N, C-alpha and C positions, 0 to 999 in steps of 0.2 A: 556614592551615586547608583542609583539604579542602572540594571541593564537594559538596553532596548528590549530584549523578552520580557524581564520582569514590568518594565512601562506599560508593554501591549497585555499580559497578562492583567495589569491594573485595570485597562481600560476594558477589556473583556467583564470583568466581574461587573461592569455598570448594565449588561446586557442580559442579566439573571434577572428578569421582571418583577419575581416575588422575591426577590432579597436575595444574596448569594450566603449570607454569615450564617442565616441557622444551618445550612448545608458545611460550612465550613469543618475541615478536619480536625486541626487545631490550630493555636496561632504560630507554630513554629512552622507548618506544612499548609499557609494560609491561601495557595493555590490548589488546594486539593478539597474532594468532597469527602462524607464520611464512610457514602455508600456508593459501590460501582452504579447504581441505579440513580441516584441523583444526577449523574451524568447522561442518563437514560429519560430523562424528563419523568422521573417518579416509576418507570417501569422495569421490571424485573426480565432480565435478558431471558430469550428460549432457551429449553433445555438443550437443543440442537446448537444453536449458535454458542450457549455457553462451553459445549464440548469440543467446539473449533477453536475456541480462545484456549483452553485448557492445553490442547495439545499440538498449540501453536510454539514457536521457540523464543517468543518474547516475554512469557512470564506476566502478561498484562495484567492477569486478576490478583494478583499475590500480593499483599502486604508482607515487606520483609523488615528489612531494619528503617526502611522506608515505606511512605503508602505506594498501595500500587501504581502502576503508570498509567491504568485505565483511571483511576481519581482524579488525575490531574485534569484541571478545566481545559487545556489547550493539548488535550491526549488527541494524537492523531489517530489512534485506533477506534475511539469512540466516535469521533468527529465520522469518520468512514461509517461505521456503524450505525448510527441515528439515520445518515442518509440513504443505506444499501438495504438495511435490516427488513423493511416492510415487503421486499421483492419475493415474488411468489406466482402462480400461475394465475391469482384471481387481481395482483396488482405487479404486471411486467412494465418494464423501464424501456422505452425506447433511444437508443441512442444509434444513431449512422443509419435511421432506417430501418434496425436491426431489433426485434424485440428480445428482451432478455428476462426469464422467470424463474432463472435458479440463482442464488446466489452462495457463495462460501468466503470465507474468511480465515485470514492464517495458512495458505495452502504452501506447502512445503513442496519445493522441486531440487533435485539434484543437480549439482554445479560440477564438482569434481569427483571423478571415479575412486581418487585416493583420500578423499576425507567425508567425514559424518556428517559433518552440520552442512543442512541445506540451505537454499533461498528461501527465505519465507514472504510471499506474496500477501500484502494487505487484503485486497480483495479481488475475488474470481467472478465472473458474471457467466452463465451459460446460457445461448439463445434458445429460444422457444420451441425450433426446428430442430436442436441441438447440432447444428451446421459450426456456431461461433463459439469462440471462446474468449472472453476478454479479460486480461490480465491488467491490474489497477495498482499502481504504487500512490497511497496518498501522503499528502505532507500538510500539516497544519502550522506550526511556527518553527520548526527545525530549521531550516535554511537561514533563519535570521541570525544564528550563531555560528560561524566559522571555523574552518581548521582542518588539517591536513587528513588523509585515510591512506592507510596503505593495505595493498595487499599482502599476505604471507607467502612464503618463498614457494609453495604448492602452487601457486598460478603460475609461477614462471618456468614449470617444467612440464614439458611437452607429454609426458607419459602421464601427467594429471588428467589430462580433457580426454571425453568418450570420443571414439572415433565414429562417424558415420559413414553409411552405405555409399551416398553420393558424395559428400562433401566433409569438410571437418572445419572446426573454428579456427581461424588462422590467429597462433597462439601469438605470433610478432606483431600483427596488428592489435590484437587486443593488450598487449603490454603497452605499446607506442598510447593505446587511447589513455591507460592507465597511468604513464608518467605525464601524460598533457593536462589530464582532468584532474586527478586526485591529490595535486601538491601545489595548487595556486594558493598564493598566499591571499588572505581575507575574504577568501571563498567557502561556500558549503560544499567541501568536496565529499563528503560520506554520501551524500545523495547521488551524485554519478556512481561511486564505486557499488552503492544499491542496486541501479540502474544495470550495470554492467553483469553482476551477480544474478540478477532476474533474468537479464536476457540469455545468458548462459543456460541458464536453469529450462528458461523456455524451449531455448532451441535445441537443448538436449533432449528433451521430453518430446520433440515433435521428429527429431532425426535419428535418435539412438535406441536401437532397443535394448539395451542393456539400462539405460535410464528410465524407460518405460516399463521393463520390468520390475525395479527398485521401486517405482511410483505404485504398481498395481500390488506387489507383495506388502508395502507399507499401510496402504491403504485399504486393503482387505483384511490384513490382519490386524492394526493398531487402530483402526478407524470406522470399524463396519458399522458402528451404529451411527455415522453420520453419513458415512457415502455408501449409497448401492451401488450394485455391480455395474446399474445401467448409467450411474454418475461416471464412475471411472475408465467405462467405456469410451464414452465422451471424450476423455482427456487424451487417452492414447489411439485414438483413431485416426488413422494417416489421414482420413478426407477433412478432417474438423480445421476450419481455420482459427488461426490464434492471432489474437492482436494484442498488443500493450500500447498502455500509458499512463502519463503522471497527471495525477489530480491534485491540484497546490490551492490551497487557502490565502487570500492575499487581501490583509488588514488594510482598514483606513488610514493607520498611522503612516505618517510621509516616510520617515526612516523604514520603516518595515517594508512598506512598496517598493523602496528601492532594492533593497534585499532581494524583494522577490524577483524585480527585473532584473537583478544581477544574475542570481539563479537559472531564472527562466532563458536567459542568453546561453549560460553555459549550457543548460541541456539542447537546445538547438544547437550549438555548435557540436555537441556530443553526438546528436542524430546524425549530422552530417557526415562524421568522421567512422561510422560503422560499417563492418565488413558486411557484404552482402548476404551472407548467409544468417546473418542476425538481424539485418535492417529490414527484411522481408516482413517481420513481425511488428514494426511500427504502425501504429495508428496514425494516419494525418485526418487533423495535426496529432503532433504527440503528445501535447500540453493541453488539459482541460480545468479551468479553475471552478471552485465549489458554486460560483453564481452560475457559472454557464449549467452546472448540473442541475442548480436548484429548478432553473426555469424549464428543464426537460420533466421534472416532477409533473403525477396528473394532479389536477385543481382539487380534486375530492379526496386526496390522500391527506387523512386525518393530522400526521404529525408535520404536515407541511407548517402552520402556523408556528407550532414551536421551534423549527429549524429555522424560520424568518427572524423571530425573535431573539434567539440563543448566538446565531451564526450570521445570517444574510444581514441583517442591519448594520454589523460591522465590517461587512465586506466590501472590498474597495469596488 
């Protein structure tokens, strides 16, 4: 019997208006396309955005023993890329009365000073006035699949965390949040774990000079072709306002909608339990759907029709 995710994938195939099967990777990988551009309405990814994904830690674009993650029809990274890739000075996006005219994908933020693997933020928007940064965690269908998620031992040691000049992440609070939310039976716990890691990374970037130094050194040395000095300055400017939100796709499938509602409820409970030093970065409302986002897109946007056909017609 097909899993719920397979059922939803089958339903998604019907929204490829020009017929999915000419794009299909193979019979063994029936929910994958041959080329990444097939997931981008036939367009090639820009060189700048390509470098962002290549520099990310998710290996989204690489074929290995299986097709690249970005080739899956339910790829969360390509879903978010299709909705945000157009943003620039000529095509700003307004959210909460703030205009954003710069977009970055797969942004790394340092979480623990004792670990080298950082948090990887799906989408980051920078406002036109360079006063606000919006960090976005995107989900397509991941929350349909439940399972436990565990933090490594490093997260349980106070010495692992960055110290702040005025305050510090309360390790005990974080561990309690971890225990309450990442081991629920029948829930998508990995998403909560990602939220915790992302928020630690955002808090570090805002409050820790050591974490800021890591960010500056990493992006000036490794990613200088993508990030200008002025871009980096906005990320480490103490006056920049940081906001974080979850962006989620909710399918029409009734069982998938139930999974979405459960995950949304978990996220809302999680938000209420956050310590003040992290809670200050949460956008209100904490969750936005892709339909909400679609309604904010400029009507003249060329790709709007493609987004509606491929995704929004199947959105609850």
